[in-house]
TORFI-985225 format. One record per residue (C-alpha): residue in three letters; y, z, x. Coordinates in nm, 4 decimals. Example, Ala and Ser with C-alpha at 12.3 -4.5 7.8 and 13.67 -1.06 7.14 Angstrom:
2
{tiro "ala",{-0.4500,0.7800,1.2300}}
{tiro "ser",{-0.1060,0.7140,1.3670}}
END
This chain:
274
{tiro "glu",{7.7579,3.9903,-2.3563}}
{tiro "arg",{7.7650,3.6886,-2.5460}}
{tiro "arg",{7.8161,3.4419,-2.2876}}
{tiro "gly",{7.5282,3.6326,-2.0725}}
{tiro "arg",{7.2843,3.5297,-2.3859}}
{tiro "arg",{7.3805,3.1435,-2.4000}}
{tiro "thr",{7.3453,3.1531,-2.0340}}
{tiro "lys",{6.9984,3.3051,-2.0163}}
{tiro "ser",{6.9141,3.0194,-2.3325}}
{tiro "asn",{7.0785,2.7551,-2.0981}}
{tiro "ala",{6.8257,2.8600,-1.8449}}
{tiro "gln",{6.5311,2.8880,-2.0437}}
{tiro "arg",{6.5852,2.5268,-2.1707}}
{tiro "arg",{6.6565,2.4286,-1.8344}}
{tiro "asp",{6.3094,2.5449,-1.7407}}
{tiro "thr",{6.1532,2.3993,-2.0358}}
{tiro "asp",{6.2791,2.0620,-2.0054}}
{tiro "val",{6.1519,2.0414,-1.6585}}
{tiro "thr",{5.8337,2.1720,-1.7415}}
{tiro "arg",{5.8201,1.8999,-2.0048}}
{tiro "gly",{5.9258,1.6452,-1.7663}}
{tiro "arg",{5.6557,1.7824,-1.4844}}
{tiro "glu",{5.4014,1.7223,-1.7555}}
{tiro "arg",{5.5193,1.3568,-1.8399}}
{tiro "ala",{5.5536,1.2564,-1.4825}}
{tiro "gln",{5.1788,1.3797,-1.4176}}
{tiro "arg",{5.0479,1.2632,-1.7366}}
{tiro "val",{5.2125,0.9135,-1.6183}}
{tiro "arg",{5.0638,0.9259,-1.2808}}
{tiro "glu",{4.7230,0.9974,-1.4232}}
{tiro "ser",{4.7598,0.6823,-1.6308}}
{tiro "lys",{4.8811,0.4452,-1.4098}}
{tiro "ala",{4.5607,0.6054,-1.1444}}
{tiro "thr",{4.3513,0.5251,-1.4395}}
{tiro "met",{4.4803,0.1721,-1.4772}}
{tiro "ala",{4.5041,0.0871,-1.1599}}
{tiro "thr",{4.1189,0.1871,-1.1068}}
{tiro "pro",{3.8700,-0.1338,-1.1083}}
{tiro "trp",{3.5495,-0.0601,-1.2818}}
{tiro "tyr",{3.3627,-0.1228,-0.9630}}
{tiro "lys",{3.5332,0.1855,-0.8214}}
{tiro "ser",{3.4663,0.4079,-1.0789}}
{tiro "asp",{3.2804,0.7240,-1.0825}}
{tiro "ala",{3.0367,0.5988,-1.3587}}
{tiro "phe",{2.9586,0.2671,-1.1609}}
{tiro "lys",{2.9040,0.4799,-0.8031}}
{tiro "val",{2.6400,0.7188,-0.9440}}
{tiro "ser",{2.4984,0.4043,-1.1567}}
{tiro "met",{2.4491,0.2258,-0.8659}}
{tiro "leu",{2.3330,0.4984,-0.6370}}
{tiro "ala",{2.0375,0.5986,-0.8777}}
{tiro "val",{1.9540,0.1602,-0.8916}}
{tiro "val",{1.9366,0.1706,-0.5430}}
{tiro "gly",{1.7542,0.4893,-0.4975}}
{tiro "val",{1.4959,0.3576,-0.7603}}
{tiro "ala",{1.4364,0.0011,-0.5807}}
{tiro "val",{1.3763,0.1789,-0.2532}}
{tiro "met",{1.1431,0.4254,-0.3705}}
{tiro "met",{0.9836,0.1426,-0.5496}}
{tiro "ser",{0.9792,-0.0750,-0.2173}}
{tiro "ile",{0.8447,0.1820,-0.0466}}
{tiro "ala",{0.5669,0.2767,-0.2767}}
{tiro "met",{0.4268,-0.0795,-0.2659}}
{tiro "ser",{0.4952,-0.1578,0.1009}}
{tiro "leu",{0.2580,0.2116,0.1018}}
{tiro "ala",{0.0508,0.0514,-0.1200}}
{tiro "phe",{-0.0029,-0.2834,0.0531}}
{tiro "thr",{-0.0338,-0.0913,0.4095}}
{tiro "leu",{-0.2834,0.1184,0.3202}}
{tiro "gly",{-0.5136,-0.0710,0.1236}}
{tiro "ala",{-0.7829,-0.3210,0.2435}}
{tiro "pro",{-0.6926,-0.5478,0.4842}}
{tiro "lys",{-0.8684,-0.8879,0.4532}}
{tiro "pro",{-0.9742,-1.1858,0.7180}}
{tiro "phe",{-0.7475,-1.4572,0.6084}}
{tiro "ser",{-1.0364,-1.7136,0.7328}}
{tiro "pro",{-1.0229,-2.0799,0.5197}}
{tiro "ile",{-1.4058,-2.0753,0.6395}}
{tiro "leu",{-1.6573,-2.0881,0.3406}}
{tiro "tyr",{-1.9231,-1.8131,0.3078}}
{tiro "thr",{-2.1883,-2.0381,0.1661}}
{tiro "ser",{-2.1399,-2.2846,0.5109}}
{tiro "ile",{-2.2465,-2.0224,0.6402}}
{tiro "ile",{-2.4741,-1.7831,0.5294}}
{tiro "thr",{-2.7871,-1.7553,0.7952}}
{tiro "pro",{-3.1205,-1.5454,0.6727}}
{tiro "ser",{-3.1825,-1.4993,0.9942}}
{tiro "phe",{-2.8580,-1.2568,1.0817}}
{tiro "thr",{-3.0232,-0.9480,0.9268}}
{tiro "val",{-2.7675,-0.7452,0.7890}}
{tiro "glu",{-2.9110,-0.3607,0.7459}}
{tiro "ser",{-2.7615,0.0009,0.6336}}
{tiro "thr",{-2.9024,0.3958,0.5892}}
{tiro "ala",{-2.8494,0.3552,0.2457}}
{tiro "lys",{-3.1737,0.3760,0.0357}}
{tiro "pro",{-3.3303,0.0432,-0.0246}}
{tiro "cys",{-3.1732,0.0081,-0.4177}}
{tiro "ser",{-3.1453,-0.3505,-0.6083}}
{tiro "ser",{-3.0088,-0.2595,-0.9249}}
{tiro "gln",{-2.6233,-0.2887,-1.0406}}
{tiro "glu",{-2.6149,0.0032,-1.2683}}
{tiro "leu",{-2.4359,0.3253,-1.2100}}
{tiro "gly",{-2.6131,0.5822,-1.1603}}
{tiro "ala",{-2.9677,0.3721,-1.0802}}
{tiro "cys",{-2.9021,0.3671,-0.6569}}
{tiro "pro",{-3.0263,0.6766,-0.5047}}
{tiro "thr",{-2.7020,0.6956,-0.2112}}
{tiro "val",{-2.4094,0.8155,-0.3932}}
{tiro "leu",{-2.0953,0.8288,-0.1321}}
{tiro "glu",{-1.7812,1.0236,-0.1995}}
{tiro "tyr",{-1.4745,1.0978,-0.0445}}
{tiro "gly",{-1.4342,1.4284,0.1373}}
{tiro "thr",{-1.7891,1.5604,0.0876}}
{tiro "ser",{-2.0947,1.5592,0.3283}}
{tiro "leu",{-2.1943,1.2257,0.2108}}
{tiro "asp",{-1.9087,0.9991,0.3058}}
{tiro "ser",{-2.0032,0.7805,0.5231}}
{tiro "leu",{-2.3233,0.5303,0.5760}}
{tiro "thr",{-2.4187,0.3286,0.9334}}
{tiro "val",{-2.4590,-0.0820,0.9238}}
{tiro "ser",{-2.5854,-0.2819,1.1921}}
{tiro "ala",{-2.6077,-0.6410,1.1855}}
{tiro "thr",{-2.8903,-0.8385,1.4386}}
{tiro "val",{-2.8135,-1.1801,1.5786}}
{tiro "pro",{-3.1524,-1.3546,1.7041}}
{tiro "ala",{-3.2135,-1.5140,2.0125}}
{tiro "asn",{-3.2988,-1.8409,1.8846}}
{tiro "leu",{-2.9832,-1.7927,1.6225}}
{tiro "thr",{-2.7870,-2.0857,1.7860}}
{tiro "glu",{-3.0081,-2.3567,1.7762}}
{tiro "gly",{-2.8962,-2.4657,1.3957}}
{tiro "leu",{-2.5242,-2.4402,1.5725}}
{tiro "glu",{-2.4701,-2.6105,1.8558}}
{tiro "glu",{-2.4323,-2.9595,1.7027}}
{tiro "ser",{-2.1703,-2.8682,1.5035}}
{tiro "leu",{-1.9590,-2.5816,1.6967}}
{tiro "gly",{-2.0653,-2.7001,2.0464}}
{tiro "ala",{-1.9758,-2.3814,2.3097}}
{tiro "tyr",{-1.8351,-2.1424,1.9964}}
{tiro "ala",{-2.1856,-2.2144,1.8478}}
{tiro "thr",{-2.2653,-1.8148,1.9664}}
{tiro "pro",{-2.1475,-1.5304,1.7827}}
{tiro "thr",{-1.9851,-1.2407,2.0012}}
{tiro "ala",{-1.8894,-0.9834,1.7295}}
{tiro "val",{-1.9118,-0.9081,1.3890}}
{tiro "thr",{-1.6785,-0.8088,1.0956}}
{tiro "phe",{-1.8463,-0.5727,0.8537}}
{tiro "gln",{-1.7244,-0.5815,0.5089}}
{tiro "val",{-1.7921,-0.3433,0.1973}}
{tiro "cys",{-1.8406,-0.5904,-0.1650}}
{tiro "tyr",{-1.8230,-0.4900,-0.5216}}
{tiro "ala",{-2.1656,-0.5695,-0.6555}}
{tiro "asp",{-2.1210,-0.8562,-0.9291}}
{tiro "ala",{-2.1185,-0.6451,-1.2037}}
{tiro "phe",{-1.8073,-0.4615,-1.1793}}
{tiro "val",{-1.6243,-0.7944,-1.0621}}
{tiro "glu",{-1.6390,-0.9485,-1.3910}}
{tiro "gly",{-1.2546,-0.9455,-1.5990}}
{tiro "arg",{-1.1238,-0.7680,-1.3272}}
{tiro "pro",{-0.9106,-1.0677,-1.1285}}
{tiro "trp",{-0.8012,-0.8134,-0.8829}}
{tiro "arg",{-1.1578,-0.8406,-0.7737}}
{tiro "ala",{-1.1803,-1.2235,-0.7928}}
{tiro "pro",{-1.4918,-1.3685,-0.5744}}
{tiro "lys",{-1.3831,-1.7045,-0.3849}}
{tiro "asp",{-1.6083,-1.8795,-0.1293}}
{tiro "ala",{-1.3191,-1.8809,0.0901}}
{tiro "ile",{-1.3364,-1.5814,0.3131}}
{tiro "gly",{-0.9500,-1.5023,0.3650}}
{tiro "arg",{-0.9655,-1.5170,-0.0213}}
{tiro "asp",{-1.2659,-1.3189,-0.1136}}
{tiro "lys",{-1.1353,-1.0423,-0.3368}}
{tiro "gln",{-1.4771,-0.9094,-0.4057}}
{tiro "cys",{-1.5289,-0.8722,-0.0238}}
{tiro "gly",{-1.1905,-0.7256,0.0495}}
{tiro "ile",{-1.2506,-0.4103,0.1593}}
{tiro "ser",{-1.2707,-0.3668,0.5411}}
{tiro "ala",{-1.5696,-0.1643,0.7171}}
{tiro "cys",{-1.5400,-0.2494,1.0432}}
{tiro "lys",{-1.3448,-0.5282,1.2299}}
{tiro "ser",{-1.4585,-0.7528,1.5843}}
{tiro "val",{-1.7368,-0.4805,1.6569}}
{tiro "pro",{-1.9179,-0.6450,1.9705}}
{tiro "leu",{-2.2748,-0.7389,2.0157}}
{tiro "gln",{-2.4596,-0.5842,2.2569}}
{tiro "glu",{-2.4796,-0.8126,2.5545}}
{tiro "gly",{-2.8441,-0.9683,2.6656}}
{tiro "thr",{-3.0454,-1.2603,2.5874}}
{tiro "gly",{-3.2933,-1.1086,2.3439}}
{tiro "ala",{-3.1817,-1.0205,1.9454}}
{tiro "arg",{-2.8017,-0.8458,2.0096}}
{tiro "thr",{-2.7190,-0.5711,1.7271}}
{tiro "ala",{-2.3575,-0.4407,1.6465}}
{tiro "thr",{-2.3511,-0.1463,1.4525}}
{tiro "cys",{-2.0488,0.0067,1.2280}}
{tiro "asp",{-2.0096,0.3279,1.0940}}
{tiro "tyr",{-1.8352,0.3389,0.7682}}
{tiro "thr",{-1.6369,0.6441,0.5831}}
{tiro "val",{-1.5607,0.5896,0.2539}}
{tiro "gly",{-1.2021,0.6153,0.1784}}
{tiro "asp",{-1.0097,0.7809,-0.1002}}
{tiro "asp",{-0.8905,0.5103,-0.3039}}
{tiro "leu",{-1.2125,0.3232,-0.4048}}
{tiro "gly",{-1.2783,0.3034,-0.7746}}
{tiro "thr",{-1.6653,0.4356,-0.9227}}
{tiro "ala",{-1.8429,0.1177,-0.8770}}
{tiro "val",{-2.1558,0.0141,-0.7153}}
{tiro "tyr",{-2.0842,-0.1775,-0.3746}}
{tiro "tyr",{-2.2943,-0.3798,-0.0652}}
{tiro "phe",{-2.2040,-0.4593,0.2571}}
{tiro "arg",{-2.1614,-0.8214,0.4116}}
{tiro "ala",{-2.1741,-0.8921,0.7754}}
{tiro "leu",{-1.9811,-1.2234,0.9439}}
{tiro "gly",{-2.0256,-1.2926,1.2612}}
{tiro "glu",{-1.7586,-1.4778,1.4290}}
{tiro "asn",{-1.7424,-1.6762,1.8368}}
{tiro "asp",{-1.4896,-1.6494,2.0880}}
{tiro "lys",{-1.2014,-1.7763,1.9005}}
{tiro "gly",{-1.2621,-1.5603,1.5777}}
{tiro "asp",{-1.4409,-1.8364,1.3953}}
{tiro "tyr",{-1.6722,-1.7215,1.1417}}
{tiro "val",{-2.0190,-1.8687,1.2061}}
{tiro "val",{-2.2740,-1.6437,1.0559}}
{tiro "gly",{-2.2829,-1.4237,0.7525}}
{tiro "asn",{-2.5131,-1.2559,0.5401}}
{tiro "thr",{-2.5646,-0.9573,0.3204}}
{tiro "ala",{-2.7337,-0.6400,0.2281}}
{tiro "lys",{-2.8069,-0.6911,-0.1548}}
{tiro "asp",{-3.1582,-0.4950,-0.1015}}
{tiro "gln",{-2.9322,-0.1724,-0.0442}}
{tiro "tyr",{-2.6683,-0.1290,-0.2783}}
{tiro "phe",{-2.5049,0.2257,-0.3040}}
{tiro "gln",{-2.2931,0.3950,-0.5172}}
{tiro "ile",{-1.9214,0.5462,-0.4511}}
{tiro "asn",{-1.7668,0.7856,-0.6774}}
{tiro "thr",{-1.3647,0.8477,-0.7094}}
{tiro "tyr",{-1.1862,1.1039,-0.5146}}
{tiro "asn",{-0.9985,1.2868,-0.7391}}
{tiro "gly",{-0.7957,1.4783,-0.5490}}
{tiro "arg",{-0.4461,1.3667,-0.3962}}
{tiro "thr",{-0.5144,1.0958,-0.2239}}
{tiro "thr",{-0.3380,0.9546,0.0820}}
{tiro "ser",{-0.1157,0.6733,-0.0144}}
{tiro "ile",{0.0497,0.8650,-0.2464}}
{tiro "ile",{0.0966,1.2123,-0.0249}}
{tiro "ala",{0.2649,0.9412,0.1820}}
{tiro "gly",{0.4391,0.7799,-0.0911}}
{tiro "val",{0.5690,1.0957,-0.2538}}
{tiro "val",{0.7365,1.2718,0.1278}}
{tiro "ala",{0.8767,0.8997,0.2425}}
{tiro "cys",{1.0557,0.8632,-0.1199}}
{tiro "ser",{1.1523,1.2250,-0.1416}}
{tiro "val",{1.3068,1.2254,0.2105}}
{tiro "phe",{1.4842,0.8958,0.1323}}
{tiro "ala",{1.6129,0.9963,-0.1718}}
{tiro "trp",{1.7617,1.2938,-0.0591}}
{tiro "gly",{1.8670,1.1086,0.2115}}
{tiro "ile",{2.0434,0.8577,-0.0153}}
{tiro "leu",{2.2415,1.1798,-0.2182}}
{tiro "ile",{2.3515,1.3110,0.1069}}
{tiro "gly",{2.5217,0.9823,0.2335}}
{tiro "gly",{2.6595,0.8901,-0.1384}}
{tiro "leu",{2.8485,1.2570,-0.1230}}
{tiro "ile",{2.9704,1.2072,0.1937}}
{tiro "tyr",{3.0589,0.8712,0.1033}}
{tiro "glu",{3.2808,1.0035,-0.1886}}
{tiro "tyr",{3.4445,1.2595,0.0464}}
{tiro "val",{3.5817,1.0549,0.3079}}
{tiro "met",{3.7300,0.7810,0.0245}}
{tiro "val",{3.9343,1.1311,-0.1429}}
{tiro "lys",{4.0021,1.2164,0.1980}}
{tiro "lys",{4.1279,0.8849,0.2721}}
{tiro "gln",{4.3431,0.9074,-0.0956}}
{tiro "glu",{4.5217,1.2115,0.0200}}
END
């Protein structure tokens, strides 16, 4: 009986020693694995970099959408003051108004309502090119008209993002495109180009007016004029704008893609280590 107890005690000690040895070996392996793993392969670094890349991509997408959905501008070095032509008339369906104060003009547009559009036209008289042929030659005749929406002067002061410039391509005051290169009617008499402008959902509350630029066959602006006797007001749209919706959808899809891609990458790396 005494021998049996001694044998049992020895067996228990051996089991304990084996267990302790295994635990010690496991700790050694874990310590070596921790010491052998570079900082740039750690889980914390991977998660941080994944978050940084996701935020950077979402910001770039949002900025790209804001730029591409913004108002396109004609990049022309031509000075507007050099092509002002009073006989080149610009008229719209806005009611006459010469005031730049909010609430003063009877024509008020707002996106998503029944009052969200205006028609603007520009007329080229038959004798318009008489004063232009000397400097422009065969390209003196306008063949198309580009219509722009401009902020009234009262809504430009103190806003560098709307800064007026004489160079048409740098002018931010008239940076909103209504219609691009609308062909003039064919004929020998007065010719007219017409644009149906519908207000977008990304314009702020302000007073605006139309500007028309007549261009020749080369795309150079040769005549221009405004309709400052027909100011109109645009009210801010308070709903979700197209750019916001598009940005949220694009960023959400890409964020899920980054997350799923990161999980797949981690799974593959773990399998390789095994």
